[in-house]
C-alpha positions as CSV (number, residue, x, y, z in Angstrom):
1,M,39.5,-35.3,89.5
2,T,38.0,-33.7,86.5
3,L,34.5,-35.1,86.4
4,I,32.4,-35.4,83.2
5,S,29.2,-33.5,83.8
6,R,27.5,-33.2,80.4
7,I,27.8,-34.8,76.9
8,E,26.1,-33.3,73.8
9,T,26.0,-34.1,70.1
10,F,25.6,-31.9,67.1
11,L,24.5,-33.0,63.6
12,V,26.1,-30.4,61.4
13,A,26.3,-29.9,57.6
14,P,27.5,-31.2,55.3
15,R,27.5,-34.7,56.9
16,W,29.3,-34.6,60.3
17,L,28.5,-35.3,63.9
18,F,30.4,-33.3,66.6
19,V,30.6,-34.4,70.2
20,R,31.0,-31.9,73.1
21,I,32.0,-33.1,76.6
22,E,31.8,-30.7,79.5
23,T,33.5,-31.1,82.9
24,D,32.7,-29.9,86.4
25,S,35.9,-27.7,86.2
26,G,34.6,-25.9,83.1
27,I,36.9,-27.5,80.6
28,V,35.1,-28.5,77.4
29,G,36.4,-31.1,74.9
30,W,35.3,-31.6,71.3
31,G,35.4,-34.7,69.1
32,E,34.0,-35.9,65.8
33,A,31.9,-39.1,65.6
34,S,30.9,-38.6,61.9
35,C,29.9,-41.8,60.1
36,E,28.9,-40.8,56.6
37,G,25.3,-41.8,56.0
38,R,24.8,-43.2,59.5
39,S,25.5,-40.2,61.7
40,E,22.0,-40.2,63.3
41,T,22.5,-43.8,64.3
42,V,25.9,-42.9,65.8
43,R,24.3,-40.1,67.7
44,T,22.1,-42.6,69.5
45,A,25.1,-44.7,70.3
46,V,26.9,-41.7,71.8
47,E,23.9,-41.1,74.0
48,Q,24.0,-44.7,75.2
49,L,27.8,-44.6,75.9
50,S,27.4,-41.3,77.8
51,E,25.8,-43.4,80.6
52,L,29.3,-44.9,81.1
53,L,31.1,-41.6,81.3
54,I,29.0,-39.0,83.1
55,G,30.1,-38.5,86.7
56,N,33.5,-40.2,86.0
57,D,37.0,-38.7,85.8
58,A,37.6,-37.4,82.3
59,L,41.4,-38.0,82.4
60,R,41.0,-41.8,82.7
61,I,41.0,-42.1,78.9
62,E,42.3,-45.6,78.4
63,D,40.0,-47.0,81.0
64,H,37.0,-45.2,79.4
65,W,38.1,-46.6,76.0
66,Q,38.2,-50.2,77.4
67,V,34.8,-49.9,79.0
68,M,33.1,-48.3,76.0
69,T,34.5,-50.9,73.6
70,K,34.2,-54.0,75.7
71,G,31.5,-53.1,78.3
72,S,28.8,-54.7,76.1
73,F,28.7,-58.4,75.2
74,Y,28.2,-57.3,71.5
75,R,31.2,-55.4,70.2
76,G,32.7,-53.7,67.2
77,G,31.4,-52.4,63.9
78,P,31.4,-48.9,62.5
79,I,28.5,-47.5,64.6
80,L,30.0,-48.3,68.0
81,A,33.5,-47.5,66.8
82,S,32.5,-44.1,65.5
83,A,30.7,-43.2,68.7
84,V,33.7,-44.3,70.7
85,S,36.0,-42.3,68.3
86,G,34.2,-39.0,68.9
87,L,34.1,-39.4,72.6
88,D,37.7,-40.5,72.7
89,Q,38.8,-37.4,70.7
90,A,36.9,-35.2,73.1
91,L,38.5,-36.8,76.1
92,W,42.0,-36.2,74.7
93,D,41.0,-32.6,74.0
94,I,40.1,-32.2,77.6
95,A,43.3,-33.8,78.8
96,G,45.4,-31.4,76.7
97,K,43.5,-28.4,77.9
98,H,43.8,-29.7,81.5
99,F,47.6,-29.9,81.2
100,N,47.7,-26.9,78.9
101,T,49.6,-28.8,76.2
102,P,48.8,-30.2,72.7
103,V,47.7,-33.8,72.6
104,H,50.8,-34.8,70.7
105,Q,52.9,-33.8,73.7
106,L,50.8,-36.3,75.8
107,L,51.5,-39.0,73.2
108,G,55.3,-38.6,73.7
109,G,56.1,-35.4,72.0
110,H,56.5,-34.4,68.4
111,V,58.7,-36.3,66.0
112,R,58.2,-33.9,63.1
113,D,57.5,-30.2,62.7
114,R,55.0,-30.3,59.8
115,I,52.8,-32.8,58.1
116,R,52.4,-33.1,54.3
117,M,48.8,-32.9,53.1
118,Y,46.8,-34.1,50.1
119,G,43.4,-33.3,48.7
120,W,40.9,-35.2,46.6
121,V,40.2,-34.4,43.0
122,G,37.4,-35.8,40.8
123,G,36.6,-35.4,37.2
124,D,35.2,-38.0,34.8
125,E,37.3,-36.9,31.9
126,P,41.1,-36.4,31.6
127,N,40.7,-32.6,31.0
128,E,38.5,-32.3,34.2
129,V,41.1,-34.2,36.2
130,A,43.8,-31.8,34.9
131,D,41.8,-28.8,35.8
132,Q,41.0,-29.9,39.3
133,I,44.6,-30.9,40.0
134,S,45.7,-27.5,38.9
135,A,43.4,-25.9,41.4
136,Q,44.8,-28.1,44.2
137,L,48.3,-27.1,43.2
138,E,47.3,-23.4,43.3
139,A,46.0,-24.0,46.8
140,G,49.5,-25.1,47.7
141,L,49.3,-28.9,47.8
142,T,51.9,-31.2,46.4
143,A,49.9,-34.4,46.4
144,V,46.4,-35.4,45.4
145,K,44.1,-38.4,45.3
146,M,41.7,-39.3,42.6
147,N,39.1,-42.1,42.0
148,A,40.3,-44.7,39.6
149,S,36.9,-44.9,38.1
150,G,33.2,-44.6,38.6
151,R,31.0,-47.6,38.4
152,M,32.9,-50.7,37.2
153,S,31.7,-53.8,35.6
154,P,32.7,-57.1,37.3
155,I,34.9,-57.8,34.3
156,A,35.9,-54.5,32.9
157,S,35.6,-53.6,29.2
158,V,38.6,-52.3,27.3
159,A,37.0,-48.9,27.4
160,E,36.7,-49.0,31.2
161,L,40.3,-50.0,31.6
162,D,41.6,-47.4,29.1
163,G,39.5,-44.8,30.9
164,V,41.3,-45.4,34.2
165,V,44.7,-45.3,32.5
166,S,43.9,-42.1,30.6
167,R,42.8,-40.2,33.7
168,V,45.9,-41.2,35.7
169,A,48.1,-40.3,32.8
170,A,46.5,-36.9,32.7
171,A,47.1,-36.4,36.4
172,R,50.8,-37.4,36.0
173,E,51.2,-34.9,33.1
174,V,50.0,-32.0,35.3
175,L,51.9,-33.1,38.4
176,G,55.2,-33.8,36.8
177,E,57.9,-35.8,38.5
178,H,58.0,-34.1,41.9
179,R,54.4,-34.3,43.0
180,D,52.3,-37.3,43.8
181,V,48.9,-38.8,42.8
182,A,47.3,-41.6,44.8
183,V,44.6,-43.7,43.0
184,D,41.5,-44.8,44.9
185,F,39.9,-48.0,43.8
186,H,37.2,-47.4,46.5
187,G,36.3,-51.0,46.7
188,R,34.6,-50.7,43.3
189,F,36.9,-53.2,41.5
190,S,36.7,-56.9,41.6
191,L,40.0,-58.6,42.3
192,A,40.2,-59.5,38.6
193,N,39.8,-55.9,37.5
194,A,42.2,-54.6,40.1
195,R,44.9,-57.1,39.0
196,R,44.4,-56.2,35.4
197,V,44.6,-52.4,35.8
198,A,47.5,-52.2,38.3
199,P,50.3,-53.1,35.9
200,L,48.8,-50.6,33.4
201,L,49.2,-47.8,36.0
202,E,52.8,-48.6,37.0
203,P,54.4,-46.4,34.3
204,Y,52.7,-43.4,36.0
205,R,54.1,-44.2,39.4
206,P,51.0,-43.8,41.6
207,F,51.9,-42.8,45.2
208,F,49.6,-45.7,46.3
209,L,46.6,-47.7,45.1
210,E,43.9,-47.5,47.7
211,E,41.3,-50.1,48.7
212,P,41.6,-52.5,45.8
213,V,39.1,-54.9,47.4
214,V,36.2,-54.3,49.7
215,P,37.2,-54.7,53.4
216,E,35.2,-57.9,53.9
217,N,37.5,-59.4,51.3
218,T,40.8,-58.6,53.1
219,H,41.7,-62.3,52.6
220,L,42.2,-61.5,48.9
221,L,44.6,-58.6,49.5
222,R,47.8,-60.6,49.2
223,E,46.8,-61.8,45.8
224,F,46.7,-58.1,44.8
225,T,49.8,-56.8,46.6
226,S,51.9,-59.6,45.1
227,S,50.8,-58.7,41.6
228,T,52.0,-55.1,41.6
229,T,55.1,-53.1,42.5
230,T,53.0,-50.0,43.4
231,P,52.4,-49.5,47.2
232,V,49.0,-50.6,48.3
233,S,46.8,-48.9,50.9
234,T,43.6,-49.7,52.8
235,G,41.9,-49.2,56.1
236,E,39.1,-46.6,56.0
237,R,36.6,-49.4,56.7
238,L,38.7,-51.3,59.2
239,Y,37.9,-50.4,62.8
240,S,40.4,-52.0,65.1
241,R,44.0,-53.5,65.4
242,Q,42.4,-56.9,65.0
243,E,40.9,-56.0,61.6
244,F,44.1,-54.4,60.4
245,L,46.3,-57.3,61.2
246,P,45.4,-59.5,58.2
247,A,45.8,-56.5,55.9
248,L,49.3,-55.8,57.4
249,Q,50.2,-59.5,56.9
250,A,49.0,-59.3,53.3
251,G,51.7,-56.8,52.4
252,I,50.0,-53.4,52.3
253,A,52.4,-50.4,52.4
254,V,50.1,-47.8,53.8
255,A,47.4,-48.1,56.6
256,Q,44.5,-45.7,56.5
257,P,42.5,-45.9,59.7
258,D,39.9,-43.1,60.1
259,L,40.1,-41.4,63.5
260,S,36.3,-41.0,63.5
261,H,35.7,-44.6,62.7
262,A,38.5,-46.7,64.2
263,G,38.3,-45.9,67.9
264,G,39.7,-42.4,68.0
265,I,43.2,-41.3,69.0
266,T,43.5,-44.2,71.5
267,E,43.1,-47.0,69.0
268,V,44.7,-45.4,66.0
269,R,47.8,-44.7,68.0
270,K,47.9,-48.5,68.6
271,I,47.2,-49.3,65.0
272,A,50.2,-47.1,64.0
273,S,52.5,-49.0,66.4
274,L,51.3,-52.3,65.0
275,A,51.8,-51.1,61.5
276,E,55.4,-50.0,62.3
277,I,56.6,-53.5,62.9
278,Y,55.4,-54.4,59.3
279,E,57.2,-51.3,57.9
280,V,53.8,-49.9,57.0
281,Q,53.2,-46.1,56.9
282,L,50.2,-44.4,58.4
283,A,48.1,-42.1,56.3
284,P,44.7,-41.6,58.1
285,H,41.5,-41.4,56.1
286,C,39.8,-38.0,56.7
287,P,37.3,-36.6,54.2
288,L,35.6,-35.1,57.3
289,G,35.4,-32.0,59.5
290,P,37.9,-29.9,61.4
291,L,37.9,-32.0,64.6
292,A,38.7,-35.3,62.8
293,L,41.4,-33.5,60.9
294,A,42.9,-32.0,64.1
295,A,42.9,-35.4,65.8
296,C,44.7,-36.9,62.8
297,L,47.3,-34.2,62.9
298,Q,47.9,-34.7,66.7
299,V,48.5,-38.4,66.1
300,G,50.7,-37.6,63.1
301,F,53.0,-35.2,64.9
302,A,53.8,-38.0,67.5
303,T,53.9,-41.0,65.1
304,P,57.3,-42.0,63.6
305,N,55.8,-44.0,60.7
306,F,53.4,-41.2,59.6
307,L,53.3,-40.6,55.8
308,I,50.8,-38.0,54.7
309,Q,47.4,-36.6,55.8
310,E,44.1,-36.5,53.8
311,Q,41.9,-33.4,54.2
312,S,38.6,-32.3,52.7
313,I,38.8,-28.6,52.3
314,G,36.8,-27.9,49.2
315,I,35.8,-31.5,48.6
316,H,32.7,-32.2,46.5
317,Y,30.9,-33.7,49.5
318,N,30.9,-30.3,51.3
319,Q,27.5,-29.0,50.4
320,G,26.2,-26.3,52.8
321,A,29.3,-26.0,55.0
322,E,33.1,-26.1,54.7
323,V,35.7,-27.6,57.0
324,L,36.9,-24.2,58.4
325,D,33.4,-22.8,58.9
326,Y,33.3,-24.2,62.4
327,V,36.6,-23.0,63.8
328,V,37.3,-19.6,65.3
329,D,40.8,-19.2,64.1
330,K,41.5,-20.8,60.7
331,S,45.3,-20.1,60.7
332,P,46.4,-23.4,62.5
333,L,45.0,-25.4,59.6
334,K,46.4,-23.3,56.7
335,F,48.7,-24.9,54.1
336,V,52.3,-23.9,54.1
337,D,54.2,-25.3,51.1
338,G,51.8,-28.2,51.0
339,H,52.1,-28.9,54.7
340,I,50.3,-28.0,58.0
341,E,52.7,-26.7,60.6
342,R,52.8,-28.3,64.1
343,L,49.7,-27.4,66.1
344,T,50.8,-25.7,69.4
345,G,47.5,-24.9,71.1
346,P,46.2,-27.1,74.0
347,G,44.2,-30.2,73.3
348,L,43.4,-30.8,69.7
349,G,44.9,-27.4,68.9
350,I,41.8,-25.7,67.3
351,E,39.0,-23.7,68.8
352,I,35.5,-24.6,67.8
353,D,32.9,-21.8,67.2
354,E,30.2,-23.2,69.5
355,A,27.6,-20.6,68.4
356,V,28.0,-21.6,64.8
357,V,27.9,-25.3,65.7
358,R,24.7,-24.9,67.7
359,A,23.0,-23.0,64.9
360,A,24.0,-25.6,62.4
361,D,22.6,-28.4,64.5
362,K,19.2,-26.8,64.5
363,R,19.2,-27.2,60.7
364,G,20.9,-30.7,60.9
365,H,21.5,-32.9,57.9
366,A,20.4,-36.2,56.4
367,W,23.4,-37.0,54.2
368,R,23.2,-40.4,52.4
369,G,25.7,-42.1,50.1
370,P,24.4,-42.8,46.6
371,V,23.1,-46.2,45.5
372,W,24.6,-47.3,42.2
373,R,23.4,-50.0,39.8
374,H,24.9,-51.7,36.8
375,P,23.1,-51.4,33.4
376,D,21.3,-54.7,34.1
377,G,19.8,-53.3,37.3
378,A,22.1,-55.2,39.7
379,F,23.7,-53.4,42.7
380,A,27.0,-51.7,42.0
381,E,29.7,-50.7,44.6
382,W,29.9,-47.0,45.2
């Protein structure tokens, strides 16, 4: 047996929480339990869950997942799921290193040799969108994602609707016919607004429209998917197969679980299998750090219905540290013709610079999402 002897957490800039699991045989596994704006709370949850793991066999990953998620009478939610996610990733990293093979080999072997990547672009004006997309194309990407809007009124004005259309039109002009733009509604739109704007965007052929309603309103999704021919995606704020099922039944085309929020490699692999029977593609949400990205890629290399992978190199959230600052060798995560080639190293396939992580944890972070308000002072979705 490979017994778990020590579990540590590291709160590192810009907004991430890393998990380190050490075994009695000297193998160390790393995972990412980041929960944007709530990482300190997740850190406490990881400490509690560690009581269930220390002294036990690290290779019993499925059993550990079952106990961590179901061992308490009160279950679910983003805090617990994020804590489980980081620990689960680290256990898979240990398993791969124990057997000296990439995680995707333990998941059945690779079904593809490379994974297409996309990056986020912002910009409040069409010319800013164009400039930022051009920068992503220069970095080698062939797909981008942009926010449809900033703060949105419950019933949008003509100017708000036209603003969405003009920004997406600017993106299409830069990208041409052979590159893709996904449009993220970010839960900021009411159903009425989402249904009004979707037909206006169809001439620009978005790759997909993301999170048209907030996750607690998944029961409204079918009304949206049936109103547009554009593929619809959602899932960054859904944390289990059970939460994904109504979205799949509502007709989404792309499922976007976050491997640091939705139970790690163990659960996302099962979400992917469930999605496959609805002809839904997997495109994991990942505006996070290198460990979350590596975990996504390991799942992607072994998942038939895998579409594309988000990554956050250079994203606006990264204040004080970048994705590749915490890895020893950056080459496994480099872009090649808009893709990342199959990771071949053991475990998650990247090597964490432990000294840099420990130094960053001493500084820590207290990242918080913004709180937006409408002109009348009422709360607005961010």
